[in-house]
C-alpha positions as CSV (number, residue, x, y, z in Angstrom):
1,M,0.0,0.0,0.0
2,A,1.4,3.4,-0.9
3,F,2.2,5.9,1.8
4,P,-0.8,8.3,2.2
5,H,1.3,11.4,2.1
6,P,3.9,12.6,-0.4
7,D,7.5,12.9,0.6
8,P,8.5,16.4,2.0
9,V,10.1,18.8,-0.4
10,L,13.9,19.2,0.3
11,I,14.9,22.9,0.4
12,E,18.6,23.9,0.6
13,A,19.1,27.0,2.8
14,E,21.4,29.8,1.8
15,I,23.5,32.1,3.9
16,F,21.8,35.4,4.7
17,T,24.5,36.8,6.9
18,E,27.1,35.8,9.6
19,L,28.9,37.3,12.5
20,P,31.9,39.3,11.1
21,A,35.3,38.6,12.5
22,T,35.2,41.9,14.5
23,L,32.2,40.6,16.5
24,R,33.5,37.1,17.2
25,R,35.2,36.4,20.5
26,T,37.9,34.3,19.0
27,G,40.1,32.6,21.5
28,Q,38.2,34.0,24.5
29,R,37.0,31.5,27.1
30,S,33.5,31.6,28.6
31,Y,31.9,30.0,31.6
32,W,29.0,28.8,29.3
33,A,31.4,27.0,27.0
34,E,33.3,25.4,29.9
35,R,30.0,24.0,31.2
36,N,28.2,23.2,28.0
37,R,31.0,22.5,25.5
38,R,33.3,20.6,27.9
39,G,35.8,23.5,27.8
40,A,35.9,23.9,24.0
41,V,36.5,27.5,23.0
42,V,33.7,29.1,21.0
43,D,33.6,32.6,19.5
44,S,29.8,32.8,19.7
45,F,26.6,30.8,20.0
46,I,23.7,32.6,18.5
47,E,20.0,32.0,19.1
48,G,16.6,33.7,19.5
49,P,15.9,35.4,16.1
50,S,13.0,37.8,16.1
51,F,11.9,40.6,13.8
52,D,11.0,44.0,15.0
53,L,8.3,46.4,13.7
54,V,10.5,47.7,10.9
55,G,12.1,44.4,9.7
56,N,15.3,44.3,11.6
57,L,16.3,40.8,12.9
58,W,17.4,40.6,16.5
59,F,19.2,37.7,18.0
60,V,21.4,36.8,21.0
61,D,24.8,35.4,21.8
62,I,24.5,33.1,24.8
63,P,28.1,32.6,26.1
64,F,29.0,36.3,26.0
65,G,25.7,37.9,27.0
66,R,25.3,39.9,23.8
67,I,22.3,41.2,21.8
68,F,22.7,41.8,18.0
69,R,20.6,43.5,15.4
70,A,20.8,42.6,11.7
71,S,19.4,45.0,9.1
72,P,17.2,43.8,6.2
73,H,20.4,43.7,4.2
74,G,22.2,41.6,6.7
75,D,24.5,44.2,8.3
76,I,25.0,43.2,11.9
77,E,25.7,45.5,14.9
78,Q,26.0,44.8,18.6
79,V,23.3,46.6,20.6
80,A,24.0,45.3,24.2
81,E,26.4,43.3,26.3
82,Y,25.6,42.4,29.9
83,D,26.3,39.8,32.7
84,G,23.9,37.0,31.7
85,Q,23.1,34.1,29.4
86,P,20.4,35.3,26.9
87,N,18.8,32.4,25.2
88,G,15.4,33.4,23.7
89,L,14.3,36.8,22.4
90,K,10.8,37.9,21.4
91,I,9.2,41.3,20.7
92,D,5.7,42.2,21.8
93,A,3.0,44.2,20.0
94,Y,4.4,47.5,21.4
95,G,7.8,46.8,20.1
96,R,9.3,46.0,23.5
97,I,12.1,43.4,23.5
98,F,12.1,40.6,26.0
99,I,14.8,38.0,26.7
100,A,14.6,34.6,28.3
101,D,17.9,34.5,30.2
102,F,19.2,31.2,31.6
103,R,20.9,32.8,34.5
104,N,18.6,35.8,35.3
105,G,15.1,35.0,34.3
106,I,13.0,37.2,32.1
107,M,14.7,40.4,31.0
108,Q,13.8,43.5,29.0
109,L,16.1,45.3,26.5
110,S,15.9,49.0,25.7
111,P,16.8,49.2,22.0
112,D,17.7,52.8,22.3
113,T,20.2,52.6,25.2
114,G,21.1,48.9,25.1
115,E,20.2,48.7,28.8
116,V,19.0,45.2,29.9
117,S,16.9,45.1,33.1
118,S,15.2,42.3,35.0
119,V,11.4,42.1,34.9
120,L,10.8,38.6,36.3
121,C,13.6,36.9,38.2
122,D,11.7,34.2,40.1
123,A,8.4,32.5,40.8
124,D,7.3,33.8,44.2
125,T,10.9,33.9,45.4
126,E,11.7,30.4,44.1
127,G,14.4,30.7,41.5
128,F,13.9,29.4,38.0
129,K,15.9,26.4,36.8
130,G,17.0,28.3,33.7
131,C,14.7,30.1,31.3
132,N,15.1,29.1,27.6
133,D,12.5,30.6,25.2
134,L,9.4,32.7,25.2
135,H,6.3,33.5,23.2
136,F,3.6,36.2,23.3
137,G,-0.1,35.1,23.2
138,P,-2.8,37.2,21.4
139,D,-3.8,38.7,24.8
140,G,-0.3,39.8,25.6
141,A,0.4,37.0,28.0
142,L,4.0,35.8,28.0
143,Y,4.6,32.1,27.8
144,F,8.1,30.8,28.6
145,T,10.0,27.6,29.2
146,D,12.1,27.0,32.3
147,Q,14.5,24.3,31.1
148,G,17.5,24.3,33.3
149,Q,19.4,21.0,33.1
150,T,16.3,18.8,33.0
151,G,16.1,15.8,30.7
152,L,15.1,12.2,30.8
153,Q,17.0,11.8,34.1
154,D,15.0,14.7,35.6
155,P,11.7,15.4,33.8
156,S,10.9,18.4,35.9
157,G,11.1,21.3,33.4
158,R,8.3,23.8,33.5
159,V,6.3,26.0,31.2
160,Y,4.9,29.3,32.6
161,R,2.4,31.9,31.5
162,W,2.9,35.4,32.9
163,H,0.3,38.2,32.8
164,Q,2.4,41.3,33.1
165,E,-0.3,43.8,34.0
166,S,-1.7,41.8,36.9
167,G,1.5,40.1,37.8
168,R,-0.2,36.7,37.8
169,L,2.2,33.8,37.1
170,D,0.8,30.4,36.2
171,C,2.9,27.2,36.0
172,L,1.1,25.3,33.2
173,I,3.1,22.1,33.5
174,D,6.0,21.0,35.6
175,K,6.9,17.5,34.3
176,V,8.7,18.2,31.0
177,P,12.2,16.6,30.2
178,S,13.8,19.8,28.8
179,P,11.2,22.2,27.5
180,N,12.6,24.5,24.8
181,G,10.9,26.5,22.0
182,L,7.2,27.1,22.2
183,V,4.4,28.6,20.1
184,L,0.6,28.8,20.4
185,D,-1.7,27.6,17.7
186,K,-3.7,30.1,15.6
187,A,-6.7,30.0,17.9
188,G,-4.6,30.3,21.1
189,H,-6.2,27.1,22.4
190,A,-3.1,24.8,22.4
191,L,0.5,25.3,23.1
192,Y,3.2,23.4,21.2
193,V,6.4,22.9,23.1
194,A,9.7,21.4,21.9
195,V,10.9,18.8,24.3
196,T,14.5,18.6,23.4
197,R,15.8,15.6,25.4
198,A,12.7,13.5,24.5
199,N,13.3,14.4,20.9
200,A,9.7,15.4,20.6
201,V,7.1,18.2,20.3
202,W,4.3,18.1,22.8
203,R,0.8,19.6,22.3
204,L,-0.7,21.2,25.4
205,P,-4.4,22.0,25.1
206,I,-5.4,24.9,27.3
207,S,-9.0,24.8,28.8
208,D,-11.3,27.8,29.2
209,S,-10.2,27.9,32.9
210,G,-6.6,28.4,31.7
211,R,-5.3,24.9,32.7
212,V,-3.4,22.5,30.6
213,V,-5.5,19.4,30.0
214,K,-4.9,16.2,28.0
215,A,-1.2,17.0,27.2
216,G,0.0,14.8,24.4
217,L,2.8,13.9,22.0
218,F,2.4,15.7,18.7
219,L,5.6,14.9,16.9
220,Q,8.4,12.3,17.5
221,F,11.9,12.7,16.1
222,S,15.0,10.5,16.2
223,G,18.7,10.9,15.8
224,G,20.9,13.9,16.3
225,R,22.9,15.1,19.3
226,A,20.0,17.1,20.8
227,G,16.5,17.3,19.4
228,P,13.8,19.9,18.6
229,D,14.7,23.4,19.6
230,G,13.0,26.5,18.2
231,L,9.4,26.4,16.9
232,A,7.4,28.7,14.6
233,L,3.8,28.6,13.2
234,T,2.8,28.7,9.5
235,E,-0.1,30.7,8.2
236,D,-2.0,27.4,7.7
237,G,-1.5,26.5,11.4
238,G,1.4,24.1,10.7
239,V,4.4,23.8,13.0
240,V,8.0,24.5,12.0
241,V,10.6,22.6,14.1
242,C,14.3,23.3,14.2
243,Q,16.0,20.0,14.8
244,T,19.4,21.0,16.2
245,G,22.1,18.4,15.9
246,M,20.8,17.3,12.5
247,G,21.2,20.6,10.6
248,L,17.5,20.4,9.6
249,V,14.3,22.4,10.0
250,W,11.0,20.5,9.4
251,V,7.9,22.2,8.1
252,H,4.6,20.4,9.0
253,D,1.0,21.0,8.2
254,A,-1.6,21.5,10.9
255,L,-2.0,17.7,11.3
256,G,1.7,17.2,11.8
257,V,2.5,15.8,8.3
258,P,5.9,17.0,7.1
259,I,5.6,18.9,3.9
260,A,9.1,20.3,3.6
261,V,12.5,20.0,5.2
262,V,15.2,22.6,5.1
263,R,18.9,21.6,5.1
264,S,21.7,23.7,6.4
265,P,24.7,24.4,4.1
266,R,26.9,25.0,7.2
267,G,26.8,23.3,10.6
268,L,24.3,21.1,12.3
269,G,23.3,23.6,15.0
270,T,19.9,24.8,13.5
271,T,18.5,26.1,16.7
272,N,15.9,28.7,16.1
273,C,13.9,30.3,13.3
274,A,11.6,33.2,12.4
275,F,9.5,34.0,9.3
276,G,10.2,37.3,7.5
277,G,10.6,38.7,4.0
278,P,8.2,40.7,1.9
279,E,5.6,37.9,1.6
280,G,6.4,36.2,4.9
281,R,7.7,33.1,3.2
282,S,11.3,33.5,4.0
283,L,12.5,31.5,7.0
284,F,15.5,32.8,8.8
285,I,17.4,30.2,10.9
286,T,20.2,30.6,13.4
287,E,23.0,28.1,12.8
288,S,24.6,28.4,16.2
289,D,27.8,26.4,15.7
290,T,29.1,28.7,13.0
291,G,27.5,32.0,14.0
292,T,25.5,32.1,10.7
293,I,22.0,33.1,9.9
294,L,20.5,31.1,7.1
295,R,17.5,31.9,4.8
296,A,15.2,29.5,3.0
297,E,12.1,30.2,0.8
298,L,9.2,28.0,1.9
299,P,6.0,26.9,0.1
300,V,3.9,28.4,2.9
301,G,4.1,31.7,4.8
302,G,4.4,32.3,8.5
303,F,1.7,33.3,11.0
304,P,2.4,36.8,12.3
305,M,4.0,37.1,15.7
306,A,3.0,39.7,18.4
307,S,5.2,42.3,16.8
308,G,3.3,42.1,13.6
309,W,6.4,41.0,11.7
310,G,7.8,37.5,11.3
311,A,6.7,34.4,13.0
C-alpha cells in the first residue's frame, strides 16, 4: 500500500549573513562553554531570532551575553552586552524586546540605550531552573519555558504563563524533560512545546479555565545530538521545528504531516527560526555552531507574531 502522504520537499538553505570577525570572541573562554561544551572555546553561540516592527532581525549570543541586530540587508551591529546568558528573544505588540535569560530569568532590553533590566527573576521567590525561550499570546500574556538541566534523568522542566499587568504567574506544566521552543496555535487554544531531550514536540491544550489538559505527544523525532529546539507557526496552522544536531528544519502542516525539510549548508546547529521577508515566506534560521543566519524560501508563509512582523 502506498504511503498516504507525499515525501516532504527538500529545500537547501542559503547564507543570509554571519557574524563578522570583528564581533567574534575568537580565543576567549567563557563560563558557558566550559560547562556546555566541555571546555571547548567558542567565538559565539547565537539563538533567538525575532523581527522588530521595521524588519530588523534581533538575536542573542549566549556565552558572551550579547544582543545583536541585523538590518534587512544583513548588516550586523551589537546593541547590548551584559552579565547574563540570553537564550530566547521575542518582541511584543508594542515593540518591547524581552529576553529569556538562563541565569537571570526574564529580562527586557531598551533598543535605544542597550540597557538590559530584570522584569521577572523568580516564581514567588523560588528561582527558575534556567529560562530558555518565550512567546507572546494574542492577549499579551508571555509564555516561557524553564528548562535548566532537565532531561530524561530529571523530567521536571516547567512551562509558565505570565500576565504582566496583573503580575499573575501560572505554572502550566512541571513535568517536561527539557522544554525549549514554544508557540501557540492560531486560535490560542493549544501550546506546542519542543521537548529537546525527549526528541519530541508536545501539544498542550489549554482549557477555558486556563489549565493544561490532556497534554499529548504531537511529533516524535529521532537521531541527532540534541533534538527539537525552536518552533514557529505557519499561516496554515502548521508547526515548523528546528532539529538541532541534525542541521535540519522541518515544516509540518496542521496535522503534523511533514511537507518540507530545510537543510543547512553549514553546521548542524539549526537552533531557532523566524519568518520574514516581503511575503512572509522566508524562514531565517540561526545556525549556532558557525555564527551564521540562514535563509530558506518556503512553500507556505508564517503566521504573524505579536510584533506584527515575522513568526
